[in-house]
PyMOL commands that place a pseudoatom at each C-alpha (Angstrom):
pseudoatom trace, name=CA, resn=MET, resi=1, chain=A, elem=C, hetatm=0, pos=[-0.066, -0.147, -0.239]
pseudoatom trace, name=CA, resn=THR, resi=2, chain=A, elem=C, hetatm=0, pos=[1.386, 3.524, -0.856]
pseudoatom trace, name=CA, resn=PHE, resi=3, chain=A, elem=C, hetatm=0, pos=[0.041, 6.858, 0.746]
pseudoatom trace, name=CA, resn=ARG, resi=4, chain=A, elem=C, hetatm=0, pos=[0.239, 9.857, -1.197]
pseudoatom trace, name=CA, resn=LEU, resi=5, chain=A, elem=C, hetatm=0, pos=[-0.659, 13.408, -0.375]
pseudoatom trace, name=CA, resn=ALA, resi=6, chain=A, elem=C, hetatm=0, pos=[-0.546, 16.812, -2.751]
pseudoatom trace, name=CA, resn=CYS, resi=7, chain=A, elem=C, hetatm=0, pos=[0.211, 20.000, -0.510]
pseudoatom trace, name=CA, resn=GLY, resi=8, chain=A, elem=C, hetatm=0, pos=[-1.682, 21.625, -3.066]
pseudoatom trace, name=CA, resn=ASP, resi=9, chain=A, elem=C, hetatm=0, pos=[-4.722, 19.913, -1.709]
pseudoatom trace, name=CA, resn=VAL, resi=10, chain=A, elem=C, hetatm=0, pos=[-4.209, 21.374, 1.580]
pseudoatom trace, name=CA, resn=MET, resi=11, chain=A, elem=C, hetatm=0, pos=[-2.114, 24.569, 0.454]
pseudoatom trace, name=CA, resn=PRO, resi=12, chain=A, elem=C, hetatm=0, pos=[-3.462, 26.324, -2.813]
pseudoatom trace, name=CA, resn=GLY, resi=13, chain=A, elem=C, hetatm=0, pos=[-0.709, 26.825, -4.814]
pseudoatom trace, name=CA, resn=CYS, resi=14, chain=A, elem=C, hetatm=0, pos=[1.903, 24.707, -3.270]
pseudoatom trace, name=CA, resn=THR, resi=15, chain=A, elem=C, hetatm=0, pos=[2.942, 21.941, -6.143]
pseudoatom trace, name=CA, resn=ALA, resi=16, chain=A, elem=C, hetatm=0, pos=[5.132, 19.612, -3.447]
pseudoatom trace, name=CA, resn=HIS, resi=17, chain=A, elem=C, hetatm=0, pos=[3.906, 15.585, -3.696]
pseudoatom trace, name=CA, resn=PHE, resi=18, chain=A, elem=C, hetatm=0, pos=[4.495, 13.413, -1.108]
pseudoatom trace, name=CA, resn=GLU, resi=19, chain=A, elem=C, hetatm=0, pos=[4.393, 9.570, -1.250]
pseudoatom trace, name=CA, resn=HIS, resi=20, chain=A, elem=C, hetatm=0, pos=[5.581, 6.694, 1.081]
pseudoatom trace, name=CA, resn=ALA, resi=21, chain=A, elem=C, hetatm=0, pos=[4.701, 3.026, 2.159]
pseudoatom trace, name=CA, resn=ASP, resi=22, chain=A, elem=C, hetatm=0, pos=[3.864, 4.210, 5.845]
pseudoatom trace, name=CA, resn=ARG, resi=23, chain=A, elem=C, hetatm=0, pos=[1.538, 6.695, 6.537]
pseudoatom trace, name=CA, resn=ASP, resi=24, chain=A, elem=C, hetatm=0, pos=[3.412, 7.757, 9.642]
pseudoatom trace, name=CA, resn=GLN, resi=25, chain=A, elem=C, hetatm=0, pos=[6.438, 8.563, 7.620]
pseudoatom trace, name=CA, resn=LEU, resi=26, chain=A, elem=C, hetatm=0, pos=[4.353, 10.423, 4.908]
pseudoatom trace, name=CA, resn=MET, resi=27, chain=A, elem=C, hetatm=0, pos=[3.379, 12.510, 7.760]
pseudoatom trace, name=CA, resn=THR, resi=28, chain=A, elem=C, hetatm=0, pos=[6.730, 13.188, 9.279]
pseudoatom trace, name=CA, resn=GLN, resi=29, chain=A, elem=C, hetatm=0, pos=[7.858, 14.313, 5.617]
pseudoatom trace, name=CA, resn=VAL, resi=30, chain=A, elem=C, hetatm=0, pos=[4.872, 16.629, 5.472]
pseudoatom trace, name=CA, resn=VAL, resi=31, chain=A, elem=C, hetatm=0, pos=[5.307, 18.089, 8.661]
pseudoatom trace, name=CA, resn=ALA, resi=32, chain=A, elem=C, hetatm=0, pos=[8.987, 18.943, 7.647]
pseudoatom trace, name=CA, resn=HIS, resi=33, chain=A, elem=C, hetatm=0, pos=[7.627, 20.601, 4.781]
pseudoatom trace, name=CA, resn=ALA, resi=34, chain=A, elem=C, hetatm=0, pos=[4.831, 22.187, 6.596]
pseudoatom trace, name=CA, resn=ALA, resi=35, chain=A, elem=C, hetatm=0, pos=[7.394, 24.265, 8.810]
pseudoatom trace, name=CA, resn=ALA, resi=36, chain=A, elem=C, hetatm=0, pos=[10.032, 24.698, 6.308]
pseudoatom trace, name=CA, resn=ASP, resi=37, chain=A, elem=C, hetatm=0, pos=[7.875, 25.998, 3.313]
pseudoatom trace, name=CA, resn=HIS, resi=38, chain=A, elem=C, hetatm=0, pos=[4.993, 27.169, 4.833]
pseudoatom trace, name=CA, resn=GLY, resi=39, chain=A, elem=C, hetatm=0, pos=[5.960, 28.388, 8.189]
pseudoatom trace, name=CA, resn=ILE, resi=40, chain=A, elem=C, hetatm=0, pos=[3.672, 26.100, 9.866]
pseudoatom trace, name=CA, resn=THR, resi=41, chain=A, elem=C, hetatm=0, pos=[5.430, 24.591, 13.297]
pseudoatom trace, name=CA, resn=THR, resi=42, chain=A, elem=C, hetatm=0, pos=[2.577, 23.580, 15.091]
pseudoatom trace, name=CA, resn=ILE, resi=43, chain=A, elem=C, hetatm=0, pos=[0.575, 20.733, 14.160]
pseudoatom trace, name=CA, resn=THR, resi=44, chain=A, elem=C, hetatm=0, pos=[-3.062, 21.518, 15.418]
pseudoatom trace, name=CA, resn=PRO, resi=45, chain=A, elem=C, hetatm=0, pos=[-6.103, 19.471, 15.439]
pseudoatom trace, name=CA, resn=GLU, resi=46, chain=A, elem=C, hetatm=0, pos=[-7.735, 20.976, 12.428]
pseudoatom trace, name=CA, resn=ILE, resi=47, chain=A, elem=C, hetatm=0, pos=[-4.427, 20.784, 10.194]
pseudoatom trace, name=CA, resn=ALA, resi=48, chain=A, elem=C, hetatm=0, pos=[-3.578, 17.330, 11.184]
pseudoatom trace, name=CA, resn=GLU, resi=49, chain=A, elem=C, hetatm=0, pos=[-7.665, 16.544, 10.122]
pseudoatom trace, name=CA, resn=ALA, resi=50, chain=A, elem=C, hetatm=0, pos=[-7.340, 18.409, 6.946]
pseudoatom trace, name=CA, resn=VAL, resi=51, chain=A, elem=C, hetatm=0, pos=[-4.230, 16.548, 5.838]
pseudoatom trace, name=CA, resn=GLY, resi=52, chain=A, elem=C, hetatm=0, pos=[-5.247, 13.419, 7.080]
pseudoatom trace, name=CA, resn=ALA, resi=53, chain=A, elem=C, hetatm=0, pos=[-8.561, 13.770, 4.965]
pseudoatom trace, name=CA, resn=ARG, resi=54, chain=A, elem=C, hetatm=0, pos=[-6.723, 14.054, 1.875]
pseudoatom trace, name=CA, resn=ILE, resi=55, chain=A, elem=C, hetatm=0, pos=[-3.913, 11.604, 2.295]
pseudoatom trace, name=CA, resn=GLN, resi=56, chain=A, elem=C, hetatm=0, pos=[-4.828, 9.160, -0.746]
pseudoatom trace, name=CA, resn=HIS, resi=57, chain=A, elem=C, hetatm=0, pos=[-3.761, 5.560, -0.545]
pseudoatom trace, name=CA, resn=THR, resi=58, chain=A, elem=C, hetatm=0, pos=[-3.636, 2.603, -2.939]
for i in range(1, 58): cmd.bond("trace and resi %d" % i, "trace and resi %d" % (i + 1))
show_as sticks, trace
zoom trace
């Protein structure tokens, strides 16, 4: 199973894409990206829910 997220689905205009076999590892990548590229250093429950709802798995 592969988990995927297009950051633009959460942050319109962002072209970053993430893919990983492990959902937790995908989230680690997304959190690092959010801090580095969007200045988001605190992941609130609302942000976590928005991101989680847009993760696709195949």
